[in-house]
C-alpha positions as CSV (number, residue, x, y, z in Angstrom):
1,X,-48.0,-141.3,145.1
2,X,-45.0,-142.6,143.2
3,X,-44.3,-144.8,140.2
4,X,-43.3,-147.7,142.4
5,X,-46.8,-147.9,143.9
6,X,-48.4,-147.9,140.4
7,X,-46.1,-150.8,139.4
8,X,-47.0,-152.7,142.5
9,X,-50.8,-152.5,142.1
10,X,-50.6,-153.3,138.4
11,X,-48.5,-156.4,139.1
12,X,-50.7,-157.6,141.9
13,X,-53.8,-157.1,139.7
14,X,-52.1,-159.1,136.9
15,X,-51.2,-162.1,139.0
16,X,-54.0,-161.8,141.7
17,X,-51.6,-162.7,144.4
18,X,-49.4,-160.7,146.8
19,X,-46.9,-163.6,147.1
20,X,-46.5,-164.0,143.4
21,X,-46.3,-160.3,142.7
22,X,-43.7,-159.9,145.5
23,X,-41.5,-162.6,143.8
24,X,-41.8,-160.9,140.5
25,X,-41.0,-157.5,142.0
26,X,-38.1,-158.9,144.1
27,X,-39.5,-157.5,147.4
28,X,-40.9,-159.3,150.4
29,X,-44.6,-160.0,150.5
30,X,-44.8,-158.0,153.7
31,X,-43.2,-154.9,152.1
32,X,-45.5,-155.2,149.1
33,X,-48.6,-155.4,151.4
34,X,-47.5,-152.5,153.4
35,X,-46.8,-150.4,150.3
36,X,-50.2,-151.1,149.0
37,X,-51.9,-150.4,152.3
38,X,-50.1,-147.1,152.5
39,X,-51.1,-146.3,149.0
40,X,-54.7,-147.1,149.8
41,X,-54.5,-144.8,152.8
42,X,-53.0,-142.0,150.7
43,X,-55.9,-142.2,148.3
44,X,-58.5,-143.1,150.9
45,X,-59.7,-145.9,148.6
46,X,-59.5,-149.6,149.0
47,X,-57.8,-151.0,145.9
48,X,-57.8,-154.7,146.7
49,X,-59.8,-157.2,148.7
50,X,-57.3,-159.7,150.2
51,X,-58.5,-163.2,150.8
52,X,-56.9,-166.6,151.3
53,X,-57.7,-167.5,147.7
54,X,-56.0,-164.4,146.3
55,X,-56.0,-160.7,145.9
56,X,-58.9,-159.2,143.9
57,X,-59.3,-155.6,142.8
58,X,-62.3,-153.7,144.1
59,X,-64.5,-151.8,141.7
60,X,-62.7,-148.6,142.5
61,X,-59.4,-150.5,142.4
62,X,-60.1,-151.6,138.8
63,X,-60.5,-148.0,137.7
64,X,-57.2,-147.0,139.5
65,X,-55.4,-150.0,138.1
66,X,-56.5,-149.2,134.5
67,X,-55.3,-145.6,134.9
68,X,-52.1,-146.8,136.5
69,X,-51.4,-149.1,133.5
70,X,-51.9,-146.1,131.1
71,X,-49.6,-143.9,133.3
72,X,-46.9,-146.6,133.3
73,X,-47.2,-147.1,129.6
74,X,-46.7,-143.3,129.1
75,X,-43.7,-143.4,131.5
76,X,-42.1,-146.3,129.6
77,X,-42.6,-144.5,126.3
78,X,-40.8,-141.5,127.8
79,X,-38.0,-143.7,128.9
80,X,-37.8,-145.4,125.5
81,X,-37.7,-142.0,123.7
82,X,-35.0,-140.8,126.0
83,X,-32.9,-143.8,125.2
84,X,-33.4,-143.2,121.5
85,X,-32.3,-139.6,121.9
86,X,-29.3,-140.7,123.9
87,X,-28.4,-143.2,121.1
88,X,-28.3,-140.3,118.7
89,X,-25.3,-139.1,120.6
90,X,-23.5,-142.5,120.6
91,X,-19.9,-142.1,119.5
92,X,-17.4,-144.8,119.0
93,X,-13.8,-143.6,118.9
94,X,-11.5,-145.8,116.9
95,X,-7.8,-145.4,116.1
96,X,-6.0,-147.7,113.8
97,X,-2.5,-148.1,112.4
98,X,-2.1,-147.0,108.8
99,X,-3.6,-149.4,106.3
100,X,-6.5,-150.6,108.4
101,X,-8.8,-147.6,107.9
102,X,-10.5,-149.0,104.8
103,X,-12.1,-152.0,106.4
104,X,-13.3,-149.8,109.3
105,X,-14.9,-147.3,107.0
106,X,-16.6,-150.2,105.1
107,X,-18.0,-151.5,108.4
108,X,-19.3,-148.0,109.3
109,X,-21.0,-147.7,105.9
110,X,-22.7,-151.1,106.5
111,X,-24.0,-149.7,109.9
112,X,-25.4,-146.6,108.1
113,X,-27.3,-148.8,105.6
114,X,-29.1,-150.4,108.6
115,X,-30.1,-147.0,109.9
116,X,-27.7,-147.2,112.8
117,X,-27.5,-144.0,114.9
118,X,-23.9,-144.9,115.9
119,X,-21.3,-142.3,115.0
120,X,-17.8,-143.5,114.5
121,X,-14.7,-141.3,114.7
122,X,-11.7,-142.9,113.0
123,X,-8.1,-141.8,113.1
124,X,-4.7,-143.2,112.1
125,X,-1.8,-143.3,114.5
126,X,1.2,-145.3,115.4
127,X,0.8,-148.4,117.6
128,X,2.5,-146.7,120.6
129,X,0.3,-143.6,120.2
130,X,-2.8,-145.8,120.1
131,X,-1.7,-147.5,123.3
132,X,-1.2,-144.1,125.0
133,X,-4.6,-143.0,123.8
134,X,-6.3,-146.1,125.2
135,X,-4.6,-145.7,128.6
136,X,-5.7,-142.1,128.7
137,X,-9.3,-142.9,127.7
138,X,-9.1,-140.8,124.5
139,X,-10.3,-143.7,122.3
140,X,-12.6,-146.7,122.8
141,X,-10.9,-149.1,120.4
142,X,-7.4,-149.3,119.0
143,X,-6.0,-151.6,116.3
144,X,-2.3,-152.0,116.6
145,X,0.6,-154.1,115.3
146,X,3.2,-154.8,118.0
147,X,6.4,-156.8,118.1
148,X,7.9,-158.8,121.0
149,X,10.3,-155.9,121.8
150,X,7.3,-153.6,122.6
151,X,5.1,-156.2,124.3
152,X,5.6,-154.6,127.7
153,X,3.6,-151.6,126.4
154,X,0.4,-153.6,126.1
155,X,0.9,-155.8,129.2
156,X,-1.8,-155.2,131.7
157,X,-4.5,-154.3,129.3
């Protein structure tokens, strides 16, 4: 048994059609039918009655589908919690030329008011040092001032 099989039977039960479920799941109807048949064989239970008018869960299938929905809900909750935990570690590395740090700090404080989990690291450097840090993936964003004489340094970004 795998998660994919649970997703398949829940979708088929929802739309009551192998063809429609296959479209939603982006797989062929044949592959979906084979996957469900294999799942039924694994469990030794007939989950669906297939007819020309549609695909209807059996009595046993209804029970399995209900449990599958609960299992998928729990799996999706785990995924959501993991995403939230990962967002706790989000870090945006910004380097600016002297004089621009104030507006960046103000923006960061606005994020914090909205309970953002984003962490921002802000540094001040010269424009040429910022360009070097961007090229070496040491920062995510750089705010620079550049003149025509040094335009070659930013060409290709």
